[in-house]
N, C-alpha and C positions, 0 to 999 in steps of 0.2 A: 474452534471459532472461525478461522479463516480457511482451513483445510488446505487448498492448493491455489496457486496463482497469486503471487505477490506477498506471501507470508514472510519472505526474506526481509522486507522493509521493516515490518514490525519487530522481527528478531534483531535486526541491526540497530534500531532505535533503542530497544531494551538493553542491548549490550553496551551501546554508547552511554546510555544513562547510568549504567552500573560501573562506568569507568574503563571499559575495554576500548582498546584502539582497533582501528581497521586500516588495512593497507591494500593498495593495488599492487599485485606482484605479476609483472608481465611475463616472467619465466614460467609461471604456473599455467598449465593448459588443462581445461576441464571439458570433457565431451559429454553431451547429452544426446541420446538417441531416442526421441519420442516415436511412438507408433506412427507409421505413415498413413494408416487408414483408420476409419472409425472414429475420427475426432471431429467434434463440432466446433469450428473456429468461432462462430458467433457466441456459443455458450461460454467458451473460454474467455473471450473478450468481455462478456457480461460479468463473469466471475471476477476477472481482474479489476474491472471498474468498481464492483461491489467491495472487494477487499481493499483497494486503494482508499475508498471513502471511509470504510470502517477503521482502517489504520489511522487515517487523519483524525477521525473522531476519538479514537482511543489514546493517541499520543501527541497529536499536534495541536497548535492553537486553533481557535475557531476560525480565524482569518484564513489559515491554510485549508481548513475544511471547505470554506466557502469557495476558494479558488479551485480546489479539486472538483467540487460539485459543478461549477460553471464549465470547466474544461471537460468534465465527464459528459455533460449534456450534449456536447458537440461531437463527441467521439462515436465511432461506429458501435452500435449496441450499447451506447452510454446511457441513454434514458432508461433502458431496461435494467442495467446495472445499478443505476441510481435508485430505481424502484425497489430492487432487491435489497439495497443497503438500508433504505428507509424501513422496510419490513423487518430486517434483522436488528435494527437499532435497539428496540426494547430489550433484546436478550443480551446486549453488550453495554448498554447505557451506563450501568453502575461500575463497569470496569475501566472507565476513563481515568487515565493517569498521565497527564501531559509530561513530556520529557523536560528536563531543565532547559533554561533559555540558551545556554551554551550549545547544547546538543541541537536544539531547533535552529539556531543560527548556522551551525555547520550543515545541517540538512537543507536549509533554505538556499545555501550557496549552490547546491547541486541543481536547483531549479532556476538559478540566476536571480533570486530575490535579494 
């Protein structure tokens, strides 16, 4: 559905909704070594916007989706990502399963709402 670029948020929301806890562990160090060449940064930003909007549709309240859409329209490559999300929406529309309010409140705190 999301492939790459932001799929972690959807997974985290699903885990939290299933009762799993998450923690920041400063002693844990993870290294990611992406390829230095051959990457289209604009395409990646576009995909990240698309996936952030689809995640909002799939798991968050419609008010969060609206905030994400407005913010996305202002981001670099955001309008293209917004268009991609709109085109993908028919294929994911029936999979909408908003998380419980407690999970959404915890998630919203990350954005400062």
